[in-house]
C-alpha positions as CSV (number, residue, x, y, z in Angstrom):
1,M,0.0,0.5,0.1
2,S,1.1,3.5,-1.1
3,I,0.0,7.0,0.3
4,H,0.4,10.0,-1.6
5,I,0.5,13.5,0.2
6,G,1.4,15.8,-2.0
7,P,4.7,15.5,-4.8
8,Y,5.4,12.5,-2.0
9,T,4.5,8.7,-2.8
10,F,5.2,7.0,0.5
11,D,5.6,2.9,0.1
12,R,5.7,2.2,3.4
13,V,2.9,3.0,5.7
14,R,2.1,1.3,9.9
15,Y,-0.4,2.7,11.8
16,D,-0.7,2.4,15.7
17,A,-4.2,2.5,16.0
18,D,-3.4,2.2,20.6
19,A,-1.7,5.8,20.0
20,D,-3.1,7.1,16.7
21,V,0.0,7.4,15.3
22,L,0.6,7.1,11.7
23,Y,4.3,5.9,10.4
24,L,5.1,7.1,6.4
25,S,8.4,5.8,4.9
26,I,9.6,6.6,1.3
27,G,12.2,3.4,1.2
28,D,14.0,2.1,4.0
29,P,13.1,3.8,7.2
30,A,17.1,3.9,8.5
31,R,18.1,6.1,6.1
32,A,16.7,8.8,7.8
33,V,19.6,10.9,8.9
34,D,18.5,14.7,10.0
35,F,14.8,15.2,12.0
36,D,12.3,18.0,12.0
37,E,9.0,19.5,13.5
38,T,6.2,20.8,11.1
39,P,4.1,23.5,13.3
40,E,1.5,20.9,14.0
41,G,4.2,18.8,15.7
42,H,4.1,15.9,13.4
43,A,8.3,14.2,12.5
44,V,9.8,14.9,9.5
45,R,12.7,12.6,8.3
46,F,15.5,13.9,5.8
47,D,18.0,11.9,4.2
48,E,21.6,13.0,3.8
49,H,20.7,15.2,0.6
50,G,18.1,16.7,2.5
51,D,14.9,15.1,0.7
52,L,11.8,14.1,2.7
53,V,12.3,10.4,3.6
54,G,9.5,10.0,6.5
55,L,6.6,12.1,8.5
56,T,5.4,10.7,11.4
57,I,1.5,11.9,11.8
58,L,0.0,11.9,15.4
59,D,-2.9,11.7,16.6
60,A,-3.8,10.7,12.8
61,Q,-7.0,9.4,12.8
62,R,-8.8,12.2,14.8
63,R,-7.3,14.9,12.8
64,V,-8.7,13.6,9.9
65,E,-12.3,12.6,11.7
66,Q,-12.2,16.3,13.0
67,S,-11.3,18.2,9.8
68,G,-13.7,16.3,7.9
69,G,-11.5,13.9,5.7
70,E,-8.9,17.0,5.1
71,L,-5.5,17.0,6.3
72,V,-3.1,19.7,5.5
73,L,0.8,19.5,6.5
74,K,2.7,22.6,6.4
75,L,5.9,20.5,5.5
76,P,9.5,22.1,6.4
77,V,10.8,23.0,3.0
78,R,14.9,23.0,2.9
79,A,16.8,24.2,0.2
80,N,20.5,23.5,-1.8
81,T,23.0,25.9,-0.1
82,E,24.8,25.1,-3.3
83,E,22.3,25.5,-5.8
84,L,21.6,28.7,-4.4
85,A,25.2,30.2,-4.0
86,H,25.5,29.2,-7.7
87,S,22.1,31.2,-8.7
88,F,23.8,34.3,-6.6
89,A,27.3,34.1,-8.4
90,L,25.0,34.0,-11.8
91,A,23.3,37.2,-10.4
92,G,26.3,38.5,-9.9
């Protein structure tokens, strides 16, 4: 089973009904080397390149039920500093 959220396809899905936590991963969850948090308190995981590889949604079922079936997540956006530096050089 896969779950699609925005441009991401999570191919590993596990739901802990007792804790109401949904664990989503793209590939092997062990690839995550960096962690962050969304404004809503969900955990996001990134690989060594800064690409999103995992998402943990807290109170998942409760949030979906309370929102009327739509869950909006504010994922952290990371900029590649090498690409930014290159654009600075092109503009200069």
